[in-house]
N, C-alpha and C positions, 0 to 999 in steps of 0.2 A: 391328948388334946382332942376336944370335941369339935365336931363340925356343926355349924349353926347357920341360920339365916340372919341377915341384917336388912332392915328396910332402908331404902335409899330414894332420894329424888334427884333429878337433874334439871338445873336451870342455867341457861346461858353457858353451857359447857362445864359447869361446876357441879360436882357430886356432893350432896349432903347426906350423911348417914345418921340414923338414930343410935348406932353402935350398941344396940340392945340385943343380946343373944336370944334368938328364937329357936331354942333346941327342939321343942315339941313340933313346930311347923316343919322343921327339917326332918326329924325322926319319922313323921307320919305323912310325908309328902305324897306317897303313893295312894294312901287312902283319901287324902284331901283331893288329889287329882281325879280320883274315881268319883267322888262326890260332885266335883265341879262338872265333869263330863255328864253325869246323870242329870244335873240341873241345867244343862245346856250352856255352861260357862267354860271359858278357856281354863285349862289346867294351870294351877299355880306354878308348876315347874316350867312352864313356858315363859315366866317372868323372872326366872332365876338365872343370874349371871355368874359364871364361874371364873372370871378373870383373876380375882384375888386368889382363889383356891389353886389355880394352875401355877401361879408363882410360888405359893407356899409349899406345894408338894414337888416342885422342881420340874414340872412339865415345860416351863419357860425359863430360860437362863438369864435373860436380861431384857429390860424394857427397850422398845424401839427408840431411835434417836429423837431427841426433843421431848420425850415423855419421862416425867420424873416420878410418877407413882402409878400404882394399879388403879387408883381412882381416875386419874387422867386417861388411862387406857380404856377403862370401862366407860368413861364419858364419851370417848370417841368411837369405840367399837363394840360397846356392850349391848346387852339385851335390855330393852326398855319398852314400857307400855304407857299409853296415855293415862295420866293420874286419875282422871274422871272415870275412865273405864275400870281402873283398878278399884277405886272406892266402891263403885256400884257392884262389881263382882264380889269383893270381900264382904260387903254388907249382906249380899244375898247368901253367900256361903255361911257366914256367921248365923244368920237367921235360921237357915236349914239345920245347922248343928244344934242350935238351942232348941228349936221346935221339936226335933226328933230325938233330942238328948243322946246324940251319937257318942258312942264310946270309942276310945282310941287306945290300942294296945291290949294285949292278952292278959297281962298280970296287973299292972297299975294303970288305971284309966286316966289318960292324960286330957280328958275332956276340958277340965277347968283351965289347964295350961294352954290348950289350943284356943279357947275362948279369950283368955287374957291376951295372948300373943296376936290374935286377929284384931281385937279391939285396939291394941297398941299400933298395929300396922295400918288400920283404917285411919286413926288419928294422924299418923305420919303422911299417909297418902292424901288426906284432906289438906294438910299443909302444902303439899305439892300442887294440889288443885288451885289453892289461893294464889300461887305465884306462877301459874301456867307451866308447871313442870311435868316431867315424866317420872315414872315410878318403876322400881324393880326390887327384887330381893337378891342380895349377893350371898353367895356361898362362901363362908368364912371359916378358916381353920385356925 
């Protein structure tokens, strides 16, 4: 089973997810973080929430009382960023990757996958902006 990222937003305590597997973003998060730091942006990993992953790999045995799903727990205690900040940073990162035609991976260049997944994430973060929400990536297995 692969580990991927999903884009999420939070509005009024409710998490909405695009449920689209972003394998390349997860696979190349270290390189993306380095690019972000070099560009003066917050690393993407700072917006990654591992609530769902912790339950799927057994780090957590049961949800707290009154919480019925990992989405509810992530809504209450998860890692979130302002959606407008996310859109701005993701757009800057995407422009940098396109302008410099940055390669990802030693064997198979995942450049096109990274671009597509960033475009998809930007669109989802823009939806969050429209409803005054917060944004994150959840680590999903």
